[in-house]
C-alpha positions as CSV (number, residue, x, y, z in Angstrom):
1,M,106.4,99.6,-131.9
2,K,104.0,101.3,-129.5
3,V,104.7,102.7,-126.0
4,L,102.1,102.3,-123.3
5,V,102.3,104.5,-120.2
6,Y,100.1,102.8,-117.5
7,G,100.1,105.4,-114.8
8,S,98.7,108.3,-112.9
9,L,96.6,111.3,-114.0
10,N,96.5,114.1,-111.5
11,I,95.0,117.6,-111.2
12,D,98.0,119.7,-109.9
13,L,97.2,122.5,-107.5
14,V,100.4,124.6,-107.4
15,F,101.0,127.1,-104.7
16,S,104.0,129.6,-105.1
17,V,105.6,130.1,-101.7
18,D,108.7,131.8,-100.2
19,H,109.8,128.5,-98.7
20,I,108.4,125.0,-98.2
21,A,106.2,124.9,-95.1
22,V,107.6,123.1,-92.1
23,P,105.5,121.2,-89.5
24,G,103.2,123.5,-87.5
25,E,103.8,126.4,-89.8
26,T,101.1,128.4,-91.7
27,I,102.4,130.4,-94.7
28,S,100.8,132.5,-97.5
29,S,101.0,131.7,-101.1
30,G,101.7,134.3,-103.7
31,S,99.7,132.5,-106.4
32,L,97.6,129.4,-107.1
33,S,97.4,127.6,-110.5
34,R,95.6,124.4,-111.6
35,G,97.4,122.2,-114.1
36,A,97.6,118.7,-115.6
37,G,100.0,116.3,-114.0
38,G,100.7,112.9,-112.5
39,K,103.9,111.0,-113.2
40,G,102.2,108.8,-115.7
41,A,100.6,111.6,-117.7
42,N,103.7,113.7,-117.6
43,Q,105.8,110.9,-118.9
44,A,103.3,110.1,-121.7
45,A,103.3,113.8,-122.7
46,A,107.1,113.8,-122.8
47,L,107.2,110.6,-125.0
48,A,104.7,112.1,-127.4
49,K,106.4,115.5,-127.5
50,A,109.6,113.6,-128.3
51,G,107.9,112.0,-131.3
52,M,106.9,108.5,-130.1
53,E,103.6,106.8,-130.7
54,T,102.3,106.9,-127.2
55,W,99.2,105.4,-125.5
56,M,98.1,106.3,-122.0
57,A,96.2,104.0,-119.6
58,G,94.8,104.8,-116.2
59,K,91.6,106.0,-114.5
60,I,90.2,109.5,-114.2
61,G,87.1,111.3,-113.0
62,A,85.0,113.9,-114.9
63,D,86.9,116.6,-113.1
64,G,90.0,115.6,-115.1
65,T,88.5,116.0,-118.6
66,F,90.9,118.9,-119.3
67,I,93.9,116.5,-118.7
68,L,92.6,114.2,-121.5
69,E,92.2,117.1,-123.8
70,L,95.7,118.3,-123.2
71,L,97.2,114.8,-123.7
72,E,95.3,114.5,-127.0
73,S,96.6,117.9,-128.1
74,Y,100.1,116.3,-127.8
75,Q,98.9,113.3,-129.9
76,V,98.8,110.9,-126.9
77,E,96.2,108.2,-127.6
78,T,93.7,108.2,-124.6
79,K,91.3,105.4,-125.5
80,R,92.7,103.1,-122.8
81,I,92.0,105.6,-120.1
82,I,88.9,104.7,-118.1
83,R,86.5,107.4,-117.1
84,Y,84.7,106.7,-113.8
85,D,82.2,108.4,-111.4
86,G,84.6,109.7,-108.8
87,P,87.4,112.2,-108.2
88,S,90.6,112.2,-110.2
89,G,93.9,112.1,-108.5
90,Q,95.0,115.3,-106.9
91,A,98.5,116.8,-106.2
92,I,99.0,119.8,-103.8
93,I,102.3,121.2,-104.8
94,Q,104.4,123.9,-103.0
95,V,107.0,125.6,-105.2
96,D,109.5,127.9,-103.4
97,K,111.6,130.8,-104.8
98,Q,114.4,128.4,-105.8
99,G,112.1,126.2,-107.8
100,Q,112.1,123.3,-105.4
101,N,108.9,121.6,-104.6
102,S,107.0,119.6,-102.0
103,I,104.0,117.4,-103.1
104,I,101.0,115.8,-101.3
105,L,99.2,113.2,-103.4
106,F,95.6,112.0,-103.2
107,A,95.1,108.8,-105.3
108,G,91.5,109.3,-106.6
109,G,91.1,107.1,-109.7
110,N,94.8,106.2,-109.6
111,G,94.2,103.9,-106.6
112,L,91.3,102.1,-108.2
113,V,92.9,100.4,-111.2
114,S,91.6,96.8,-111.2
115,T,93.1,93.5,-112.4
116,E,90.3,93.2,-115.0
117,E,91.0,96.6,-116.4
118,I,94.7,95.7,-116.6
119,E,94.0,92.5,-118.6
120,Q,91.7,94.3,-121.0
121,C,94.2,97.1,-121.6
122,L,97.3,94.9,-122.2
123,S,95.4,92.8,-124.7
124,F,95.7,95.7,-127.2
125,F,99.5,95.5,-127.2
126,N,101.9,93.1,-128.7
127,A,105.2,91.4,-127.8
128,G,108.0,93.9,-128.2
129,D,105.9,97.0,-127.3
130,L,107.2,99.0,-124.4
131,V,105.2,99.7,-121.2
132,L,106.4,102.5,-118.9
133,L,105.3,102.3,-115.2
134,Q,105.7,104.3,-112.0
135,N,104.4,103.8,-108.5
136,E,101.4,106.1,-108.3
137,I,98.6,103.6,-109.3
138,S,97.3,100.4,-107.7
139,N,98.4,97.0,-108.9
140,T,101.6,98.0,-110.6
141,D,103.0,94.6,-109.7
142,I,100.3,92.9,-111.5
143,I,100.8,95.0,-114.6
144,M,104.5,94.1,-114.6
145,K,103.8,90.3,-114.3
146,K,101.2,90.3,-117.0
147,A,103.2,92.6,-119.3
148,K,106.2,90.3,-119.0
149,A,104.1,87.2,-119.7
150,S,102.9,88.9,-122.8
151,G,106.4,89.7,-124.0
152,L,106.2,93.4,-123.5
153,K,109.4,95.3,-122.6
154,I,109.1,97.0,-119.2
155,A,110.6,100.3,-118.1
156,L,110.0,101.2,-114.4
157,N,110.3,104.4,-112.6
158,P,109.6,103.3,-109.0
159,S,108.5,106.7,-107.8
160,P,107.4,107.7,-105.2
161,W,109.8,105.5,-103.2
162,D,107.8,103.9,-100.3
163,D,106.9,100.5,-98.8
164,R,104.7,99.6,-101.8
165,A,107.6,100.3,-104.2
166,K,109.9,98.0,-102.3
167,L,107.5,95.1,-103.1
168,L,107.5,95.6,-106.8
169,P,109.1,92.8,-108.8
170,M,112.1,94.9,-109.9
171,E,113.8,91.9,-111.5
172,L,111.1,91.9,-114.3
173,A,112.1,95.4,-115.4
174,D,114.3,95.7,-118.5
175,I,114.9,99.4,-117.7
176,L,115.0,101.1,-114.3
177,I,114.9,104.9,-114.1
178,V,115.6,106.2,-110.5
179,N,116.7,109.3,-108.8
180,E,119.2,109.3,-105.9
181,I,116.6,108.6,-103.2
182,E,115.0,105.8,-105.2
183,G,118.4,104.4,-106.2
184,A,119.6,104.4,-102.6
185,G,116.4,102.6,-101.5
186,L,117.0,99.9,-104.2
187,A,120.6,99.7,-103.1
188,E,119.4,99.2,-99.5
189,L,121.2,102.3,-98.2
190,V,118.5,102.7,-95.6
191,S,119.7,105.7,-93.6
192,D,120.3,109.4,-94.5
193,S,123.9,109.1,-93.3
194,A,124.5,106.1,-95.5
195,L,123.1,108.1,-98.5
196,N,125.3,111.1,-97.7
197,E,128.4,109.0,-97.7
198,V,128.1,107.7,-101.2
199,T,128.1,109.3,-104.7
200,A,125.6,108.8,-107.4
201,M,128.1,106.6,-109.3
202,E,128.6,104.4,-106.3
203,I,124.8,104.0,-106.0
204,L,124.8,103.1,-109.7
205,E,127.5,100.5,-109.3
206,I,125.5,98.8,-106.4
207,L,122.4,98.7,-108.6
208,C,124.3,97.3,-111.6
209,S,125.6,94.5,-109.3
210,H,122.0,93.8,-108.0
211,F,120.5,93.9,-111.5
212,P,123.2,92.8,-113.9
213,K,121.0,92.4,-117.0
214,T,118.9,95.6,-116.4
215,E,119.6,99.0,-117.9
216,I,119.9,101.4,-115.0
217,I,119.5,105.2,-115.4
218,L,120.2,107.3,-112.2
219,T,119.2,110.9,-112.3
220,A,121.1,113.3,-109.9
221,G,119.4,116.7,-110.3
222,K,121.9,119.4,-111.2
223,D,124.7,116.8,-111.4
224,G,123.1,115.2,-114.5
225,A,122.4,111.5,-115.1
226,F,124.3,108.3,-115.1
227,Y,123.8,105.0,-117.1
228,G,124.9,101.5,-116.3
229,C,124.3,98.1,-117.9
230,G,126.7,95.2,-117.8
231,K,130.1,96.9,-118.3
232,T,128.7,99.9,-120.1
233,R,128.8,103.3,-118.3
234,A,127.8,106.7,-119.5
235,S,126.9,110.1,-118.1
236,G,125.1,113.2,-119.2
237,E,125.3,116.8,-117.9
238,I,122.5,119.1,-117.1
239,A,122.7,122.6,-118.7
240,K,123.0,125.3,-116.1
241,V,119.8,127.3,-116.2
242,P,117.9,129.3,-113.5
243,A,115.4,126.9,-111.9
244,V,111.9,128.2,-112.0
245,D,110.0,125.0,-111.1
246,T,111.5,121.5,-110.9
247,T,108.1,119.8,-111.0
248,G,108.0,117.3,-113.9
249,A,111.7,117.5,-114.7
250,G,112.3,113.8,-113.9
251,D,109.3,112.8,-115.9
252,C,110.5,114.8,-118.9
253,F,113.9,113.1,-118.6
254,A,112.4,109.6,-118.5
255,G,110.2,110.2,-121.6
256,Y,112.9,111.8,-123.6
257,F,115.5,109.2,-122.7
258,L,113.2,106.3,-123.7
259,A,112.1,108.0,-126.9
260,A,115.6,108.7,-128.0
261,R,116.7,105.1,-127.3
262,E,113.6,103.6,-129.2
263,Q,114.4,106.0,-132.1
264,G,117.9,104.5,-132.4
265,C,120.0,107.0,-130.5
266,S,123.1,105.9,-128.6
267,V,123.0,105.8,-124.8
268,Q,125.2,108.9,-124.7
269,D,123.1,110.9,-127.1
270,S,120.0,109.8,-125.3
271,L,121.3,111.0,-122.0
272,N,122.4,114.3,-123.5
273,L,119.0,114.9,-125.1
274,A,117.1,113.9,-122.0
275,C,119.3,116.2,-119.9
276,K,118.7,119.1,-122.3
277,A,114.9,118.5,-122.3
278,A,114.9,118.4,-118.4
279,A,116.9,121.6,-118.2
280,I,114.3,123.4,-120.4
281,T,111.5,122.0,-118.2
282,V,112.9,123.4,-115.0
283,S,113.3,126.8,-116.6
284,R,109.5,127.0,-116.9
285,K,106.5,126.9,-114.6
286,G,104.2,123.9,-114.5
287,A,104.6,120.2,-115.1
288,M,103.1,118.7,-118.3
289,E,102.9,122.0,-120.1
290,S,106.5,122.9,-119.3
291,I,107.9,119.8,-121.1
292,P,109.5,121.0,-124.4
293,F,108.6,119.7,-127.9
294,K,111.2,117.7,-130.0
295,D,112.1,120.7,-132.2
296,E,113.1,122.7,-129.1
297,V,115.5,119.9,-127.9
298,Y,116.9,118.6,-131.2
299,Q,118.6,121.9,-132.2
């Protein structure tokens, strides 16, 4: 069984700041670093580091060659990534002293994925293979429809949560991986006050009622992660570690959870392993590079 991650590849420009800039404010950065990122590429790296046969598909410019080289060093197959004459996706990331981040995205090649490219890519995969998707590239809805028609299993992380995410055919997903903001959006808790009045478990219950046949995984930061499908419920705790940089932690969790499940682990063990991997990630700087390898997690 192969895993295809059809998603974004970004050049991350990371600025270390005392605090996240507010509207109208100019602040100084203590350092600047360039790294490999994009939710798709991060999740592909996590899957590969967790021991899965992983393929990455997407679109990238010549400025992103170093991202391909890094993915290949993790044994991610990159033949389905299209190189084009244009800029790669970019992410401008502020990281404050507490490790929290704020991100601005420029789509670049991520916004130019065509229907023809999708059809050609999916033709290399078979019924029963898993495709993992996010909401950072164009035509994700078409990928979902064509993947389902081909008998592929679909895991969806509808992030970032925006108006385009709301139009995705969520009912086609076999697995939904969301954080509290995305989960609240799916649960149609439209206001901040509504979100503040419910717990992560209450959001999970609403989602399970909306999608009774779908595996739902809700991540809740330092409060861990929660699973629901049918009548099954489970939760995993995040290890308490000093947060250096939270960038990529959710992507690490998604990759490790899916890898553990596909490798035969129980839901509970998969949650625990994914939570441990995410905790290691937040204790390090960077996104893709901070994701641990399997031997660091399976100890």
